[in-house]
C-alpha positions in Angstrom: 129.0 147.1 117.9 128.0 144.4 120.8 124.4 145.7 120.5 124.3 144.9 116.9 125.8 141.5 117.4 123.1 140.7 120.0 120.2 141.8 118.1 121.4 139.7 114.9 122.0 136.7 117.2 118.4 137.1 118.7 117.2 137.2 115.0 119.0 134.0 114.2 117.8 132.4 117.5 114.0 133.3 116.5 114.5 131.7 113.1 116.1 128.4 114.8 113.2 128.3 117.3 110.8 128.4 114.4 112.5 125.6 112.6 112.6 123.3 115.7 108.9 123.9 115.8 108.5 122.5 112.1 110.9 119.4 112.9 108.6 118.8 116.1 105.4 118.8 113.7 107.3 116.4 111.3 107.7 113.9 114.0 104.1 113.9 115.2 103.3 113.1 111.6 105.8 110.1 111.2 104.3 108.9 114.5 100.9 109.0 113.3 101.8 106.9 110.2 103.6 104.2 112.4 100.5 104.1 114.5 98.4 103.4 111.1 100.8 100.8 109.7 100.9 99.1 113.5 97.1 98.6 113.3 97.4 97.3 109.9 99.8 94.9 110.8 98.2 93.7 113.9 95.1 93.3 111.9 96.5 91.1 109.7 98.0 88.8 112.4 100.8 87.9 110.2 103.9 86.3 111.7 106.7 88.3 109.9 110.3 88.1 110.9 111.8 91.0 112.7 113.7 92.0 109.2 110.4 91.6 107.3 108.6 94.0 109.8 111.5 96.6 109.5 111.0 96.5 105.8 107.4 97.1 106.0 107.8 100.0 108.2 110.5 101.5 106.0 108.3 101.0 102.8 105.3 102.7 104.8 107.4 105.7 106.0 108.3 106.2 102.3 105.0 105.6 100.3 102.4 105.6 103.1 98.9 104.7 101.9 98.8 107.1 99.1 101.9 106.5 96.9 102.2 103.7 94.3 105.4 101.7 94.1 107.0 98.8 92.4 109.8 96.4 92.5 112.5 98.5 91.6 111.5 101.2 94.3 111.7 98.4 96.8 115.0 97.3 95.6 116.4 100.7 96.0 114.8 101.5 99.2 115.6 98.2 101.2 118.8 97.7 99.3 117.3 94.3 97.9 118.1 92.2 95.0 115.2 91.5 92.4 114.5 88.1 93.8 114.1 89.3 97.4 112.1 92.4 96.7 109.8 90.2 94.4 109.3 87.7 97.4 108.9 90.4 99.9 106.1 92.1 97.6 104.5 88.6 97.0 104.4 88.0 100.6 102.8 91.3 101.4 100.2 91.0 98.8 99.3 87.3 100.3 99.2 88.8 103.8 96.8 91.6 102.2 99.2 94.4 103.5 99.7 95.9 100.0 97.4 95.4 97.0 98.1 95.6 93.4 97.2 98.9 91.6 96.0 99.1 87.8 96.7 102.0 85.7 100.0 102.6 86.8 101.8 99.8 84.7 102.4 96.0 85.7 103.7 95.3 89.0 102.7 98.4 90.9 101.3 98.3 94.4 100.2 100.7 97.3 99.2 99.8 100.9 96.0 98.6 101.8 93.9 100.7 104.4 
């Protein structure tokens, strides 16, 4: 009976190791995205507050360069009211961090490369 328990534990242990590798790969992908947004922010040389910079990072982690988002998604993700989300989006467009996107409805944006 002890042998059977050992084998089952060994099987589970192997599965856990595989999961750990997947998580580590995910962390590498996230880190790559953070580097990308840092380069965009440094190129734009905008003097954003710490809070705004955190908001930008959270938006980028969620949407990256490829996904389109609007004010309601910003409100939900960052827990902002409508006026705060609109002001943030406006400031990001002015700083050329994000750009308006056509073909997805009014008020849609994506990160500018």
